[in-house]
Residue frames relative to the residue before (quaternion, step in Angstrom):
aa qw qx qy qz dx dy dz
X 1.0000 0.0000 0.0000 0.0000 0.00 0.00 0.00
X 0.6591 0.5193 -0.3305 0.4321 3.60 0.90 -0.85
X 0.6218 0.5371 -0.3404 0.4572 3.57 1.04 -0.74
X 0.6954 0.4899 -0.2772 0.4468 3.58 0.95 -0.83
X 0.7222 0.4316 -0.2434 0.4826 3.60 1.09 -0.67
X 0.4886 0.6997 -0.4254 0.3012 3.60 1.20 -0.36
X 0.4783 -0.7005 0.4687 0.2468 3.56 -1.12 0.75
X 0.6201 -0.5597 0.3360 0.4350 3.59 1.27 -0.01
X 0.5391 0.6393 -0.4028 0.3721 3.59 1.21 -0.22
X 0.7134 0.4249 -0.2472 0.4995 3.60 1.23 -0.30
X 0.6326 0.5192 -0.3390 0.4640 3.58 1.23 0.23
X 0.6188 -0.5725 0.3991 0.3607 3.53 -1.22 0.54
X 0.7551 0.3914 -0.2076 0.4833 3.57 0.95 -0.85
X 0.4711 -0.7128 0.4181 0.3084 3.61 1.26 -0.10
X 0.4903 0.6634 -0.4312 0.3653 3.57 1.25 0.19
X 0.4156 -0.6962 0.5165 0.2754 3.60 -0.88 0.85
X 0.6087 -0.5469 0.4288 0.3827 3.53 -1.27 0.41
X 0.6338 -0.5854 0.3578 0.3572 3.54 -1.18 0.52
X 0.7044 0.4209 -0.2849 0.4956 3.62 1.20 -0.16
X 0.3733 0.7458 -0.4774 0.2765 3.59 1.26 0.02
X 0.6495 0.5442 -0.3158 0.4269 3.58 0.98 -0.82
X 0.6460 0.5278 -0.3166 0.4514 3.59 1.22 -0.41
X 0.5136 0.6481 -0.4181 0.3760 3.60 1.25 0.12
X 0.7380 -0.3712 0.2103 0.5229 3.57 1.25 0.17
X 0.7273 -0.3614 0.3145 0.4915 3.53 -1.28 -0.25
X 0.7266 -0.4663 0.2840 0.4171 3.54 -1.21 0.53
X 0.7207 0.4453 -0.2470 0.4705 3.58 0.89 -0.94
X 0.6656 0.5032 -0.2968 0.4644 3.64 1.22 -0.33
X 0.5405 0.6927 -0.3848 0.2827 3.56 1.11 -0.64
X 0.6585 0.5162 -0.3263 0.4398 3.61 0.84 -0.89
X 0.6722 0.4864 -0.2983 0.4718 3.60 0.93 -0.86
X 0.6643 0.4963 -0.3060 0.4676 3.58 0.95 -0.84
X 0.6288 0.5202 -0.3331 0.4722 3.58 1.07 -0.70
X 0.6153 0.5375 -0.3404 0.4654 3.61 1.03 -0.75
X 0.6507 0.5152 -0.3070 0.4657 3.56 0.96 -0.89
X 0.6560 0.5069 -0.3040 0.4694 3.56 0.94 -0.88
X 0.6562 0.5057 -0.3114 0.4655 3.60 0.96 -0.85
X 0.6215 0.5321 -0.3329 0.4688 3.58 1.06 -0.73
X 0.6500 0.5231 -0.3019 0.4611 3.57 0.99 -0.87
X 0.6951 0.4477 -0.2590 0.4994 3.59 0.94 -0.91
X 0.4710 -0.6181 0.4752 0.4128 3.54 0.94 -1.00
X 0.4829 -0.7002 0.4425 0.2841 3.59 -0.59 1.15
X 0.7269 0.4257 -0.2590 0.4726 3.60 0.88 -0.86
X 0.6305 0.5257 -0.3332 0.4638 3.60 1.27 -0.09
X 0.5089 0.6570 -0.4256 0.3580 3.61 1.22 -0.33
X 0.1072 0.8151 -0.5493 0.1493 3.57 -0.53 1.18
X 0.3654 -0.7287 0.5392 0.2114 3.53 -1.17 0.63
X 0.3735 0.7387 -0.4790 0.2922 3.57 1.26 0.31
X 0.4709 -0.6133 0.5421 0.3290 3.52 -1.27 0.43
X 0.6977 -0.5015 0.3112 0.4060 3.58 -1.15 0.58
X 0.6814 0.5019 -0.2928 0.4450 3.60 0.87 -0.89
X 0.6669 0.5209 -0.2952 0.4435 3.61 1.19 -0.48
X 0.5080 0.6658 -0.4209 0.3484 3.62 1.21 -0.21
X 0.2734 -0.7314 0.6027 0.1647 3.55 -1.08 0.81
X 0.6775 -0.4562 0.3673 0.4450 3.57 -1.28 0.14
X 0.6329 0.5371 -0.3256 0.4527 3.58 1.02 -0.78
X 0.6239 0.5329 -0.3329 0.4647 3.60 1.00 -0.81
X 0.6853 0.4936 -0.2838 0.4542 3.57 0.90 -0.93
X 0.6340 0.5337 -0.3332 0.4496 3.59 1.04 -0.68
X 0.6199 0.5642 -0.3409 0.4256 3.61 1.12 -0.55
X 0.5854 0.5961 -0.3678 0.4084 3.59 1.16 -0.55
X 0.3072 -0.7862 0.5165 0.1443 3.55 -0.70 1.15
X 0.5752 0.6048 -0.3838 0.3951 3.59 1.09 -0.63
X 0.5593 -0.6156 0.4422 0.3358 3.55 -1.07 0.76
X 0.1777 -0.7832 0.5908 0.0781 3.54 -0.87 0.99
X 0.0728 -0.7985 0.5972 0.0198 3.54 -0.89 0.94
């Protein structure tokens, strides 16, 4: 999910994720992304694929996991 919502500042090519545009109008996206990062945890934001996550990566995520 983080890879898809990212604004492109964390990627080599600078391309935003394919769901970044769904974070609101152009002027709202940066604020909504900040809110999402706060919910997940700034130090947990990662561009890794799901299979690449370690136990330590998962522990950093602040959002409730079910």
